gemmi code that builds the backbone of each chain (N, CA, C; Angstrom):
import gemmi

chains = {
    "A": [
        ("UNK", (1.004, -1.216, 0.395), (0.157, -0.086, 0.260), (1.195, 1.128, 0.121)),
        ("UNK", (0.751, 1.804, -0.915), (1.603, 3.669, -1.031), (0.275, 4.898, -0.318)),
        ("UNK", (1.472, 5.421, -0.351), (0.757, 6.842, 0.427), (-0.326, 7.731, -0.425)),
        ("UNK", (-0.476, 7.866, -2.011), (-1.847, 8.116, -2.047), (-3.103, 7.503, -1.374)),
        ("UNK", (-3.328, 5.925, -2.373), (-3.938, 5.249, -1.575), (-4.594, 5.425, -0.155)),
        ("UNK", (-3.670, 5.214, 0.580), (-3.871, 5.957, 1.775), (-4.401, 6.756, 2.870)),
        ("UNK", (-4.046, 8.220, 1.373), (-4.319, 9.804, 2.729), (-5.712, 9.734, 2.041)),
        ("UNK", (-6.340, 9.109, 0.707), (-8.158, 8.993, -0.048), (-8.584, 8.421, 1.001)),
        ("UNK", (-8.392, 6.998, 1.061), (-8.572, 6.629, 2.528), (-8.706, 7.485, 4.132)),
        ("UNK", (-7.776, 7.964, 4.252), (-7.705, 8.833, 5.410), (-8.891, 10.413, 5.248)),
        ("UNK", (-8.649, 10.154, 4.276), (-9.823, 11.633, 3.708), (-11.085, 11.867, 4.039)),
        ("UNK", (-11.530, 10.213, 3.233), (-12.476, 9.638, 3.090), (-13.227, 9.244, 4.243)),
        ("UNK", (-12.476, 8.847, 5.500), (-13.175, 8.903, 6.641), (-12.840, 9.649, 7.476)),
        ("UNK", (-11.767, 10.920, 6.960), (-12.520, 11.582, 8.161), (-13.227, 13.139, 7.926)),
        ("UNK", (-13.369, 12.881, 6.496), (-14.154, 13.883, 5.705), (-13.008, 15.801, 5.548)),
        ("UNK", (-12.065, 15.614, 6.201), (-10.768, 16.267, 5.908), (-10.005, 16.785, 4.558)),
        ("UNK", (-10.033, 18.039, 3.621), (-9.647, 17.578, 2.779), (-8.663, 16.929, 2.319)),
        ("UNK", (-8.285, 16.346, 1.475), (-6.846, 15.490, 1.103), (-5.693, 16.422, 0.934)),
        ("UNK", (-5.400, 17.577, 0.809), (-4.004, 17.687, 0.903), (-4.142, 18.809, 2.486)),
        ("UNK", (-4.696, 18.992, 2.947), (-4.586, 19.162, 4.988), (-4.190, 17.348, 4.858)),
        ("UNK", (-5.020, 16.424, 4.971), (-4.471, 14.913, 4.921), (-3.378, 15.127, 5.010)),
        ("UNK", (-2.497, 15.459, 3.805), (-1.405, 14.767, 3.044), (-0.486, 16.099, 4.052)),
        ("UNK", (-0.427, 17.113, 4.296), (0.231, 17.824, 5.821), (0.113, 17.092, 6.921)),
        ("UNK", (-1.365, 16.658, 7.325), (-1.019, 15.934, 8.570), (0.006, 14.973, 8.963)),
        ("UNK", (-0.544, 13.985, 7.677), (0.150, 13.151, 7.454), (1.641, 13.208, 7.821)),
        ("UNK", (2.366, 13.766, 6.387), (3.654, 13.913, 6.499), (4.149, 14.699, 8.153)),
        ("UNK", (3.388, 15.002, 8.792), (3.789, 15.604, 10.113), (4.088, 15.241, 10.793)),
        ("UNK", (3.024, 13.692, 11.384), (2.925, 13.071, 12.428), (3.941, 11.798, 12.048)),
        ("UNK", (4.073, 11.382, 10.099), (5.953, 11.060, 10.141), (7.112, 11.372, 10.634)),
        ("UNK", (6.909, 12.767, 10.300), (8.419, 13.544, 10.839), (8.157, 13.561, 11.922)),
        ("UNK", (6.813, 13.607, 12.998), (7.081, 13.603, 14.443), (7.595, 12.302, 14.534)),
        ("UNK", (7.856, 11.146, 14.263), (8.181, 9.943, 14.578), (9.680, 9.698, 14.547)),
        ("UNK", (9.805, 10.063, 12.792), (10.740, 9.952, 12.273), (12.542, 10.951, 13.643)),
        ("UNK", (11.811, 12.382, 13.162), (12.503, 12.958, 14.654), (12.903, 12.521, 16.045)),
        ("UNK", (11.866, 12.075, 16.697), (11.758, 11.116, 18.148), (12.845, 10.078, 17.286)),
        ("UNK", (12.767, 9.459, 16.424), (13.799, 8.349, 16.445), (15.047, 9.053, 16.148)),
        ("UNK", (15.444, 10.159, 15.525), (16.611, 9.983, 15.194), (17.814, 10.666, 16.570)),
        ("UNK", (17.185, 11.147, 17.495), (17.012, 11.914, 18.448), (17.210, 10.340, 19.466)),
        ("UNK", (17.051, 9.786, 19.538), (17.158, 8.626, 20.061), (16.318, 7.846, 20.890)),
        ("UNK", (15.109, 8.351, 21.397), (14.191, 8.186, 21.387), (12.727, 7.604, 20.953)),
        ("UNK", (12.612, 6.337, 22.389), (11.474, 5.764, 21.217), (10.170, 6.012, 21.384)),
        ("UNK", (9.563, 5.363, 20.169), (8.052, 5.917, 19.502), (7.288, 4.820, 20.019)),
        ("UNK", (6.419, 5.464, 20.700), (4.909, 4.144, 21.312), (4.108, 4.666, 20.972)),
        ("UNK", (3.008, 3.979, 20.147), (1.877, 4.436, 19.119), (0.553, 2.868, 19.917)),
        ("UNK", (0.037, 3.598, 20.717), (-1.655, 2.515, 21.085), (-2.237, 2.243, 19.941)),
        ("UNK", (-2.268, 1.133, 20.092), (-3.199, 0.451, 19.048), (-2.784, 0.237, 17.857)),
        ("UNK", (-1.065, 0.631, 18.068), (-0.455, -0.048, 16.646), (1.555, -0.823, 16.502)),
        ("UNK", (1.642, 0.153, 17.783), (3.274, -0.445, 17.378), (3.994, -0.208, 18.361)),
        ("UNK", (5.352, -0.448, 18.804), (6.010, 0.346, 19.034), (7.231, 0.508, 18.280)),
        ("UNK", (7.798, 1.843, 18.539), (8.896, 2.303, 17.499), (10.285, 1.902, 18.573)),
        ("UNK", (11.341, 1.389, 19.027), (11.991, 0.720, 20.080), (13.983, 0.840, 19.170)),
        ("UNK", (14.321, 1.662, 20.092), (15.779, 1.799, 19.466), (16.416, 0.524, 20.465)),
        ("UNK", (17.412, 0.027, 20.178), (18.359, -0.913, 20.554), (19.299, -1.189, 19.699)),
        ("UNK", (20.574, -1.721, 21.303), (21.886, -1.203, 21.135), (22.362, -3.080, 20.758)),
        ("UNK", (22.352, -3.752, 19.393), (23.120, -4.586, 19.215), (24.575, -4.516, 19.536)),
        ("UNK", (25.333, -4.639, 20.343), (26.575, -5.103, 21.063), (27.518, -5.585, 20.289)),
        ("UNK", (28.736, -5.365, 20.750), (29.432, -6.240, 19.299), (30.202, -7.005, 19.387)),
        ("UNK", (30.080, -7.243, 18.422), (30.128, -8.990, 18.463), (32.046, -9.742, 17.564)),
        ("UNK", (31.959, -10.544, 17.985), (33.413, -11.130, 17.582), (33.570, -12.479, 17.027)),
        ("UNK", (32.976, -12.829, 15.299), (33.266, -14.215, 15.191), (34.880, -14.424, 15.110)),
        ("UNK", (35.029, -15.912, 15.535), (35.885, -16.610, 15.504), (35.682, -17.327, 14.310)),
        ("UNK", (36.542, -16.986, 12.934), (36.406, -18.461, 11.651), (37.580, -19.675, 11.828)),
        ("UNK", (37.262, -20.127, 11.409), (37.893, -21.857, 10.997), (39.482, -21.492, 10.683)),
        ("UNK", (39.634, -20.777, 10.110), (41.203, -20.210, 9.825), (41.864, -19.366, 10.755)),
        ("UNK", (41.115, -19.200, 11.780), (41.807, -18.778, 12.682), (42.013, -16.584, 12.903)),
        ("UNK", (41.072, -16.339, 11.205), (41.385, -15.109, 11.072), (39.791, -15.196, 13.059)),
        ("UNK", (40.289, -12.933, 12.953), (38.522, -13.087, 13.755), (37.913, -11.664, 12.891)),
        ("UNK", (36.744, -11.597, 13.049), (36.020, -10.442, 12.636), (35.804, -9.772, 14.033)),
        ("UNK", (35.727, -8.585, 13.695), (34.865, -7.736, 14.675), (33.964, -7.099, 14.428)),
        ("UNK", (32.858, -6.891, 14.753), (31.592, -6.366, 14.296), (31.318, -5.404, 14.913)),
        ("UNK", (31.578, -3.901, 14.843), (31.122, -2.985, 15.437), (29.649, -2.602, 16.639)),
        ("UNK", (29.591, -2.133, 17.089), (28.175, -2.260, 18.219), (26.731, -1.384, 16.418)),
        ("UNK", (25.825, -1.307, 17.154), (25.098, -1.189, 15.715), (23.658, -0.417, 16.899)),
        ("UNK", (23.031, 0.599, 16.676), (21.362, 1.111, 17.007), (20.765, 0.647, 16.044)),
        ("UNK", (20.237, 0.207, 16.212), (18.733, -0.971, 14.955), (17.529, 0.173, 15.569)),
        ("UNK", (16.364, 0.535, 15.015), (14.929, 0.347, 14.943), (14.632, -0.959, 15.283)),
        ("UNK", (13.789, -1.231, 16.132), (12.706, -2.824, 15.921), (11.532, -2.241, 16.309)),
        ("UNK", (10.694, -2.538, 15.574), (8.960, -2.795, 15.705), (8.143, -3.377, 15.975)),
        ("UNK", (7.747, -3.368, 17.214), (6.933, -4.360, 18.037), (5.444, -3.893, 18.430)),
        ("UNK", (5.079, -4.326, 17.123), (3.458, -4.179, 16.485), (3.139, -4.645, 17.886)),
        ("UNK", (1.507, -4.364, 17.636), (0.539, -4.204, 18.951), (0.197, -5.629, 18.849)),
        ("UNK", (-0.202, -6.713, 19.891), (-0.531, -7.771, 19.602), (-2.162, -7.685, 18.726)),
        ("UNK", (-2.763, -7.278, 18.748), (-4.181, -7.592, 18.274), (-4.002, -7.450, 16.733)),
        ("UNK", (-2.697, -6.046, 16.361), (-2.941, -6.342, 15.050), (-2.131, -7.360, 14.765)),
        ("UNK", (-0.762, -7.488, 14.867), (-0.266, -8.917, 14.770), (-1.138, -9.874, 14.804)),
        ("UNK", (-1.460, -10.745, 15.480), (-2.578, -11.504, 15.277), (-3.973, -11.372, 13.820)),
        ("UNK", (-4.143, -9.601, 14.136), (-5.581, -10.335, 12.769), (-4.546, -10.106, 11.597)),
        ("UNK", (-3.162, -10.037, 11.521), (-2.724, -9.983, 10.199), (-1.566, -11.813, 9.917)),
        ("UNK", (-1.327, -12.031, 10.900), (-0.958, -12.991, 10.518), (-1.997, -14.161, 10.321)),
        ("UNK", (-3.234, -14.043, 11.351), (-4.762, -14.642, 11.387), (-4.634, -15.154, 9.513)),
        ("UNK", (-4.236, -13.989, 8.830), (-5.218, -13.554, 7.515), (-4.890, -14.387, 6.655)),
    ],
    "B": [
        ("UNK", (7.992, 9.330, 23.420), (7.001, 10.688, 22.596), (5.800, 9.232, 22.536)),
        ("UNK", (4.729, 9.680, 22.850), (3.293, 8.634, 22.848), (2.478, 9.191, 21.612)),
        ("UNK", (1.430, 8.594, 21.370), (0.467, 9.135, 20.750), (-0.393, 10.735, 21.243)),
        ("UNK", (-0.527, 10.657, 22.554), (-1.235, 12.140, 22.969), (-0.220, 13.396, 22.792)),
        ("UNK", (0.902, 12.869, 22.699), (2.616, 14.273, 22.169), (2.049, 14.354, 20.796)),
        ("UNK", (2.141, 13.495, 20.170), (1.317, 13.544, 18.937), (0.340, 14.481, 18.183)),
        ("UNK", (-0.596, 14.254, 19.022), (-1.695, 14.842, 18.852), (-1.381, 16.019, 19.578)),
        ("UNK", (-1.334, 16.446, 20.571), (-1.078, 17.619, 20.723), (-0.123, 18.628, 20.083)),
        ("UNK", (0.827, 17.492, 19.063), (1.856, 19.364, 18.760), (1.490, 19.266, 16.803)),
        ("UNK", (0.033, 18.043, 16.790), (-0.595, 18.296, 15.522), (-1.768, 19.381, 15.679)),
        ("UNK", (-1.849, 19.511, 16.818), (-3.146, 20.483, 17.209), (-2.153, 22.184, 17.345)),
        ("UNK", (-1.356, 22.159, 17.413), (-0.675, 23.439, 18.176), (-0.694, 23.980, 16.178)),
        ("UNK", (0.426, 22.692, 15.082), (0.790, 22.710, 13.808), (-0.324, 23.105, 13.446)),
        ("UNK", (-0.987, 23.055, 13.304), (-2.547, 23.223, 12.346), (-3.248, 23.695, 12.862)),
        ("UNK", (-3.235, 24.622, 14.412), (-4.054, 25.361, 15.006), (-5.298, 24.879, 14.841)),
        ("UNK", (-5.451, 22.992, 15.103), (-6.670, 22.312, 15.225), (-7.257, 22.191, 16.696)),
        ("UNK", (-8.396, 21.856, 17.138), (-8.920, 22.105, 18.637), (-8.355, 20.480, 18.669)),
        ("UNK", (-7.848, 20.451, 20.437), (-7.016, 18.964, 20.243), (-8.216, 17.593, 19.969)),
        ("UNK", (-9.317, 17.797, 20.439), (-10.070, 16.962, 19.809), (-9.926, 16.632, 18.363)),
        ("UNK", (-10.162, 17.270, 17.150), (-10.315, 17.572, 15.908), (-8.322, 16.858, 15.912)),
        ("UNK", (-7.733, 17.086, 16.511), (-6.581, 16.694, 16.136), (-6.182, 15.294, 16.340)),
        ("UNK", (-7.029, 15.113, 17.579), (-7.301, 13.349, 17.945), (-7.648, 12.317, 17.172)),
        ("UNK", (-9.068, 13.133, 16.450), (-9.319, 12.087, 15.938), (-8.688, 11.734, 14.070)),
        ("UNK", (-8.560, 13.123, 14.478), (-7.481, 13.171, 12.822), (-6.001, 11.369, 12.711)),
        ("UNK", (-5.455, 11.959, 13.840), (-4.420, 10.951, 14.232), (-4.389, 9.330, 14.740)),
        ("UNK", (-6.186, 9.510, 15.778), (-6.614, 7.870, 15.740), (-6.661, 7.679, 13.556)),
        ("UNK", (-7.668, 8.211, 13.143), (-7.686, 7.993, 11.850), (-6.380, 7.604, 10.826)),
        ("UNK", (-5.664, 8.510, 11.095), (-4.358, 7.985, 10.285), (-3.597, 6.584, 10.876)),
        ("UNK", (-3.308, 6.255, 11.867), (-2.958, 4.818, 12.944), (-4.423, 4.429, 12.148)),
        ("UNK", (-5.388, 4.083, 12.284), (-6.515, 2.898, 11.676), (-5.571, 2.944, 10.968)),
        ("UNK", (-6.041, 4.036, 9.933), (-5.979, 2.949, 8.162), (-4.642, 2.803, 7.947)),
        ("UNK", (-3.825, 3.363, 8.617), (-2.164, 2.444, 8.502), (-2.105, 0.486, 9.008)),
        ("UNK", (-2.834, 1.029, 10.195), (-3.359, -0.693, 10.497), (-3.900, -1.392, 9.695)),
        ("UNK", (-4.878, -0.823, 9.020), (-6.121, -1.811, 8.226), (-5.594, -1.716, 6.915)),
        ("UNK", (-4.631, -0.748, 6.390), (-4.065, -1.246, 5.413), (-2.792, -1.836, 5.463)),
        ("UNK", (-2.255, -1.917, 6.796), (-1.592, -3.056, 6.964), (-2.014, -4.692, 6.783)),
        ("UNK", (-2.972, -5.286, 7.172), (-3.969, -6.191, 7.366), (-4.199, -6.424, 5.705)),
        ("UNK", (-5.043, -5.451, 5.174), (-4.933, -5.282, 3.698), (-3.795, -6.486, 2.831)),
        ("UNK", (-3.061, -5.355, 2.895), (-1.935, -5.685, 1.749), (-0.787, -6.265, 2.103)),
        ("UNK", (-0.374, -6.436, 3.547), (0.531, -6.897, 4.654), (1.714, -6.208, 3.875)),
        ("UNK", (1.404, -4.860, 3.039), (2.949, -4.522, 3.862), (2.717, -2.538, 3.196)),
        ("UNK", (3.371, -1.811, 4.435), (2.980, -0.775, 3.661), (4.556, 0.173, 3.580)),
        ("UNK", (4.630, 0.941, 2.516), (5.573, 1.374, 2.415), (5.342, 2.714, 2.549)),
        ("UNK", (6.557, 3.496, 2.880), (6.066, 5.379, 3.243), (7.794, 5.446, 2.566)),
        ("UNK", (7.975, 6.709, 1.802), (9.092, 7.326, 1.639), (9.945, 8.393, 2.822)),
        ("UNK", (10.795, 8.343, 3.173), (11.305, 8.391, 4.302), (11.692, 8.107, 5.390)),
        ("UNK", (10.664, 6.604, 5.207), (10.307, 6.750, 7.056), (10.585, 5.270, 6.768)),
        ("UNK", (10.145, 4.258, 5.486), (10.395, 2.852, 5.849), (9.483, 1.770, 4.808)),
        ("UNK", (9.491, 0.721, 5.238), (8.684, -0.362, 5.237), (8.107, -1.048, 5.785)),
        ("UNK", (6.722, -1.261, 6.171), (6.566, -2.570, 7.585), (5.982, -3.650, 6.254)),
        ("UNK", (6.439, -4.624, 6.693), (5.474, -5.722, 6.233), (5.762, -6.967, 7.046)),
        ("UNK", (5.410, -7.983, 6.248), (5.179, -9.452, 7.064), (6.143, -9.977, 6.336)),
        ("UNK", (7.045, -10.631, 7.361), (7.855, -11.951, 6.544), (7.557, -13.259, 7.373)),
        ("UNK", (7.874, -14.301, 6.788), (8.284, -15.144, 7.127), (9.584, -15.958, 7.855)),
        ("UNK", (9.435, -16.896, 8.463), (10.920, -17.388, 9.046), (10.900, -18.531, 9.530)),
        ("UNK", (11.398, -19.162, 10.368), (12.175, -20.473, 10.095), (12.018, -19.861, 11.629)),
        ("UNK", (11.763, -20.977, 12.560), (12.377, -20.950, 13.755), (13.277, -22.607, 14.297)),
        ("UNK", (13.700, -22.887, 14.997), (14.820, -23.384, 15.174), (14.565, -25.229, 14.765)),
        ("UNK", (12.914, -25.138, 14.498), (12.894, -26.390, 14.546), (12.327, -26.926, 13.143)),
        ("UNK", (12.394, -25.702, 12.833), (11.767, -26.062, 11.269), (10.742, -25.277, 10.976)),
        ("UNK", (9.876, -24.485, 11.498), (8.884, -25.062, 11.425), (8.689, -23.204, 11.120)),
        ("UNK", (7.630, -22.801, 9.796), (7.511, -21.543, 9.707), (6.636, -21.132, 10.444)),
        ("UNK", (7.208, -19.579, 10.767), (6.208, -18.730, 11.861), (6.389, -17.295, 11.233)),
        ("UNK", (5.373, -16.459, 11.124), (4.878, -15.440, 10.560), (5.104, -14.445, 11.809)),
        ("UNK", (6.362, -13.057, 11.133), (6.504, -11.683, 11.744), (6.360, -10.768, 11.060)),
        ("UNK", (5.771, -9.407, 12.020), (5.786, -8.554, 11.234), (7.407, -7.388, 11.348)),
        ("UNK", (7.907, -6.749, 10.127), (9.387, -6.653, 10.204), (9.111, -5.288, 9.952)),
        ("UNK", (10.040, -4.658, 10.222), (9.713, -3.119, 10.032), (11.410, -2.518, 9.465)),
        ("UNK", (11.307, -1.809, 8.347), (12.719, -2.156, 7.753), (13.147, -0.519, 7.758)),
        ("UNK", (13.651, 0.525, 7.916), (13.755, 1.819, 8.101), (14.385, 1.901, 7.122)),
        ("UNK", (14.176, 3.408, 6.349), (14.662, 4.097, 5.121), (16.265, 3.937, 5.264)),
        ("UNK", (16.994, 3.968, 4.336), (18.334, 3.945, 4.775), (18.892, 5.161, 5.713)),
        ("UNK", (18.378, 6.431, 4.985), (18.699, 7.554, 6.181), (18.438, 7.723, 7.192)),
        ("UNK", (17.481, 7.298, 7.511), (16.913, 7.014, 9.143), (17.710, 6.185, 9.345)),
        ("UNK", (18.286, 4.912, 8.963), (18.566, 3.926, 9.740), (20.095, 4.079, 9.800)),
        ("UNK", (20.527, 5.019, 9.296), (21.806, 5.838, 9.300), (22.250, 6.694, 10.573)),
        ("UNK", (20.859, 7.314, 10.388), (20.775, 8.451, 11.362), (20.765, 8.099, 13.118)),
        ("UNK", (20.303, 6.842, 12.728), (19.883, 6.857, 13.952), (20.992, 5.395, 14.502)),
        ("UNK", (21.873, 5.321, 13.656), (23.256, 4.614, 14.311), (24.261, 5.536, 14.199)),
        ("UNK", (24.523, 6.995, 14.397), (24.806, 7.587, 14.282), (26.361, 7.938, 15.099)),
        ("UNK", (25.823, 7.233, 16.335), (26.522, 6.978, 17.176), (28.710, 5.863, 16.394)),
        ("UNK", (27.900, 4.985, 15.393), (28.879, 3.896, 15.042), (29.065, 4.005, 13.266)),
        ("UNK", (28.014, 5.015, 13.161), (28.250, 4.786, 11.973), (29.502, 4.864, 11.194)),
        ("UNK", (30.976, 5.430, 10.977), (31.962, 4.898, 11.123), (32.509, 4.062, 10.830)),
        ("UNK", (32.276, 2.929, 12.622), (33.012, 1.954, 12.379), (32.581, 0.669, 11.806)),
        ("UNK", (33.749, -0.117, 10.806), (33.971, -0.771, 9.930), (33.869, -1.930, 10.659)),
        ("UNK", (33.536, -3.150, 9.878), (33.645, -4.335, 10.387), (35.221, -5.156, 10.451)),
        ("UNK", (36.369, -5.533, 10.908), (37.898, -5.784, 10.908), (37.987, -7.108, 11.146)),
        ("UNK", (38.349, -6.946, 9.866), (39.144, -8.553, 9.496), (41.018, -8.303, 10.678)),
        ("UNK", (40.769, -9.622, 11.393), (42.425, -10.140, 12.634), (42.436, -11.392, 11.359)),
        ("UNK", (44.264, -11.009, 11.038), (44.284, -12.470, 11.262), (45.486, -13.522, 11.922)),
        ("UNK", (45.057, -14.188, 11.919), (46.049, -14.610, 13.900), (47.052, -15.619, 12.920)),
        ("UNK", (48.361, -15.836, 12.993), (49.081, -16.938, 13.003), (48.681, -17.859, 13.461)),
        ("UNK", (48.766, -19.064, 12.599), (48.400, -20.638, 12.823), (49.068, -20.642, 13.946)),
        ("UNK", (48.845, -21.654, 15.618), (49.260, -21.998, 15.768), (48.571, -23.641, 16.616)),
        ("UNK", (49.646, -24.360, 16.156), (49.225, -25.982, 16.147), (49.446, -26.240, 17.323)),
        ("UNK", (50.491, -25.524, 18.264), (50.935, -26.119, 19.409), (49.617, -26.135, 20.405)),
        ("UNK", (48.724, -24.800, 20.059), (47.453, -24.185, 21.069), (46.387, -25.180, 20.662)),
        ("UNK", (46.637, -26.491, 21.106), (45.087, -26.756, 20.769), (43.420, -26.288, 21.253)),
        ("UNK", (43.452, -25.763, 22.829), (42.660, -24.684, 23.386), (42.240, -23.176, 22.164)),
        ("UNK", (42.450, -23.238, 20.784), (42.829, -21.902, 20.526), (41.698, -21.007, 20.729)),
        ("UNK", (40.459, -21.759, 20.404), (38.967, -20.960, 20.554), (38.854, -20.368, 21.591)),
        ("UNK", (39.765, -21.488, 23.326), (39.070, -20.811, 24.283), (39.910, -19.657, 24.712)),
        ("UNK", (41.617, -19.661, 24.038), (42.391, -18.750, 24.005), (41.969, -17.198, 23.113)),
        ("UNK", (41.258, -17.318, 22.151), (40.461, -16.494, 21.476), (39.489, -15.572, 22.587)),
        ("UNK", (39.237, -16.857, 22.925), (37.538, -16.060, 23.623), (38.459, -15.192, 24.681)),
        ("UNK", (39.250, -15.649, 25.536), (39.570, -14.374, 27.118), (40.005, -13.659, 26.305)),
        ("UNK", (40.618, -13.458, 24.858), (41.282, -12.209, 24.998), (40.319, -11.458, 24.250)),
        ("UNK", (39.070, -11.587, 23.310), (38.327, -11.532, 23.673), (36.944, -10.308, 24.297)),
        ("UNK", (37.239, -11.514, 25.569), (36.784, -10.577, 26.618), (37.387, -9.306, 27.251)),
        ("UNK", (38.492, -9.489, 27.449), (39.374, -8.135, 27.541), (39.574, -7.215, 26.742)),
        ("UNK", (39.180, -7.682, 25.645), (39.438, -6.280, 24.814), (37.573, -5.719, 24.354)),
        ("UNK", (36.760, -6.909, 24.806), (35.072, -5.876, 25.080), (35.183, -5.244, 26.072)),
        ("UNK", (35.870, -5.582, 27.170), (36.281, -4.653, 28.120), (36.429, -3.237, 28.504)),
        ("UNK", (37.903, -3.330, 27.206), (38.155, -2.101, 27.314), (37.398, -1.392, 26.437)),
        ("UNK", (36.635, -1.958, 25.328), (36.217, -1.508, 24.523), (35.027, -0.470, 24.799)),
        ("UNK", (34.109, -1.512, 25.669), (33.446, -0.822, 26.817), (33.285, 0.526, 27.154)),
        ("UNK", (34.500, 0.224, 28.855), (34.309, 1.034, 29.090), (34.707, 1.955, 28.193)),
        ("UNK", (36.020, 2.708, 27.578), (36.667, 3.702, 26.632), (34.980, 3.983, 25.690)),
        ("UNK", (34.128, 3.448, 25.608), (33.524, 4.195, 24.659), (32.303, 4.519, 25.491)),
        ("UNK", (32.630, 4.274, 26.839), (30.626, 5.010, 27.663), (31.703, 5.987, 27.636)),
        ("UNK", (32.856, 6.214, 27.980), (33.498, 7.794, 28.581), (33.684, 8.128, 27.194)),
        ("UNK", (33.941, 7.989, 26.289), (34.036, 8.984, 24.469), (32.436, 9.428, 24.771)),
        ("UNK", (31.456, 8.571, 24.803), (30.218, 9.160, 24.659), (29.816, 10.361, 25.475)),
        ("UNK", (30.378, 9.695, 26.896), (30.363, 10.718, 28.302), (30.113, 12.465, 27.742)),
        ("UNK", (31.165, 12.235, 26.822), (31.907, 13.908, 26.656), (30.949, 14.008, 25.886)),
        ("UNK", (30.469, 13.748, 24.836), (30.312, 14.117, 23.977), (28.288, 14.316, 24.596)),
        ("UNK", (27.912, 13.353, 25.278), (26.640, 14.015, 25.390), (26.154, 14.875, 26.254)),
        ("UNK", (27.212, 14.816, 27.310), (27.133, 15.798, 28.283), (26.460, 17.346, 28.319)),
        ("UNK", (27.070, 17.995, 27.638), (25.931, 19.423, 26.606), (25.044, 19.816, 25.669)),
        ("UNK", (24.423, 18.533, 25.765), (23.311, 19.183, 24.421), (22.728, 18.121, 23.971)),
        ("UNK", (21.642, 18.910, 23.649), (20.299, 18.246, 23.264), (20.388, 17.043, 22.324)),
        ("UNK", (21.263, 18.102, 20.853), (21.379, 16.926, 20.040), (22.857, 16.953, 19.568)),
        ("UNK", (23.476, 16.164, 20.290), (24.623, 15.863, 20.429), (25.454, 14.865, 19.061)),
        ("UNK", (24.503, 14.533, 18.607), (25.260, 13.363, 17.101), (25.804, 13.973, 15.757)),
        ("UNK", (25.138, 15.321, 16.054), (24.765, 15.564, 14.638), (27.099, 16.509, 14.155)),
        ("UNK", (27.206, 16.515, 15.070), (29.091, 16.928, 15.117), (29.875, 15.685, 15.808)),
        ("UNK", (28.982, 15.440, 16.802), (30.277, 14.465, 17.160), (30.301, 13.075, 16.609)),
        ("UNK", (29.435, 12.808, 15.163), (29.806, 12.144, 14.255), (31.278, 11.353, 14.218)),
        ("UNK", (32.062, 12.514, 14.023), (32.990, 11.886, 13.499), (33.884, 11.483, 14.391)),
        ("UNK", (33.902, 12.503, 15.150), (34.549, 11.649, 16.811), (34.797, 10.986, 17.257)),
        ("UNK", (33.853, 9.926, 17.102), (33.291, 9.163, 18.351), (34.020, 8.091, 17.824)),
        ("UNK", (33.426, 7.931, 16.572), (33.990, 6.873, 15.299), (35.837, 7.140, 15.336)),
        ("UNK", (36.160, 7.788, 15.540), (37.570, 8.335, 15.074), (38.397, 7.946, 16.399)),
        ("UNK", (37.567, 8.011, 17.534), (38.525, 7.286, 18.685), (38.515, 5.751, 18.614)),
        ("UNK", (37.209, 5.590, 18.690), (36.790, 4.432, 18.962), (37.277, 3.163, 17.738)),
        ("UNK", (37.740, 4.187, 16.086), (38.777, 3.256, 16.053), (39.969, 3.344, 16.209)),
        ("UNK", (40.701, 3.914, 16.652), (41.732, 4.253, 16.849), (41.893, 2.887, 18.157)),
        ("UNK", (41.164, 3.249, 18.942), (40.782, 2.414, 20.047), (41.203, 0.461, 19.307)),
        ("UNK", (40.191, 0.797, 18.841), (40.042, -0.919, 18.078), (41.723, -0.971, 17.286)),
        ("UNK", (41.921, -0.235, 16.886), (43.603, -0.409, 16.586), (44.527, -0.698, 17.312)),
        ("UNK", (44.302, 0.461, 18.414), (45.544, 0.236, 19.722), (45.191, -1.375, 20.134)),
        ("UNK", (44.043, -1.558, 20.887), (43.965, -2.607, 21.307), (43.977, -3.735, 20.650)),
        ("UNK", (43.931, -4.272, 19.810), (43.989, -5.094, 18.604), (45.907, -5.058, 18.134)),
        ("UNK", (46.271, -3.850, 18.194), (47.733, -3.857, 17.741), (48.634, -5.330, 19.027)),
        ("UNK", (47.733, -4.297, 20.141), (48.356, -5.152, 21.404), (48.549, -6.543, 21.604)),
        ("UNK", (47.013, -6.924, 21.227), (46.845, -8.603, 21.189), (47.913, -8.987, 20.508)),
        ("UNK", (48.177, -8.885, 19.400), (49.237, -9.301, 18.381), (50.585, -9.200, 18.745)),
        ("UNK", (51.124, -8.174, 19.467), (52.233, -8.377, 20.102), (52.549, -9.601, 21.867)),
        ("UNK", (51.082, -9.535, 21.932), (51.252, -10.178, 23.020), (51.643, -11.672, 22.443)),
        ("UNK", (50.623, -11.588, 21.625), (50.727, -13.078, 20.578), (52.035, -13.598, 20.691)),
        ("UNK", (52.200, -12.543, 19.759), (53.684, -12.840, 19.220), (54.587, -13.356, 20.710)),
        ("UNK", (54.365, -12.876, 21.203), (55.461, -13.266, 23.166), (55.467, -14.280, 23.310)),
        ("UNK", (54.427, -15.347, 22.776), (53.743, -16.432, 23.450), (54.998, -17.512, 23.045)),
        ("UNK", (54.985, -18.695, 23.796), (55.327, -19.681, 22.972), (54.727, -20.411, 21.509)),
        ("UNK", (55.687, -21.088, 21.205), (55.247, -21.855, 19.749), (54.836, -20.441, 18.544)),
    ],
}
model = gemmi.Model(1)
for chain_id, residues in chains.items():
    chain = gemmi.Chain(chain_id)
    for i, (resn, *xyz) in enumerate(residues, 1):
        res = gemmi.Residue()
        res.name, res.seqid = resn, gemmi.SeqId(i, " ")
        for name, pos in zip(("N", "CA", "C"), xyz):
            atom = gemmi.Atom()
            atom.name, atom.element = name, gemmi.Element(name[0])
            atom.pos, atom.b_iso = gemmi.Position(*pos), 0.0
            res.add_atom(atom)
        chain.add_residue(res)
    model.add_chain(chain)
structure = gemmi.Structure()
structure.add_model(model)
structure.setup_entities()
């Protein structure tokens, strides 16, 4: 599903002009990304949580005795709402 | 940040009543969820993709789960503390005499990890101390120091290894 379809539906559902819908939608997405960029978690009721997790540094040792050092990494993990996940997986 | 904060931010930005803004935000997430259920995936520019993926459990049973793949830019920004750090390959000399090679390696790794963590926290502390948005300018500082540390410690390791019998 892409943005245009989504906006159409939102506009229909809320009775607000398409253009305004675009602006508000963009703002909402911007708010989420801004917070994630600052390193803050975002939790949204009935949808899911965006959580920033740190993957610790790992060291692999290969059979030929080379070691590979993988540096730590911060990643975003999405934990969807349980009900939503159930609906989605059941379908 | 949570939904309430998003609602109030939207209400301020667009001069809407909190009630109206709340409805609008609820509507957006409702449609997002419904769209996800209908199409099994949502793709948004500058944000990323949420879709259904199937994984195999250790017992070889197929499992479905929801995965979020952030856009490249976003992923990079979130990871900016370690962005410039790359994988490092270290070749070790073969040592047939040391049967418990792996143990030896792990021991070194623990030490390395410890030193790394200690120093990493120190570096991060300095950068995080005086600001709200630390990361912008510190992006180069942290990784450079860490990379130096990587190298220093690994060089030490290899020197120690050379001095070992065998």
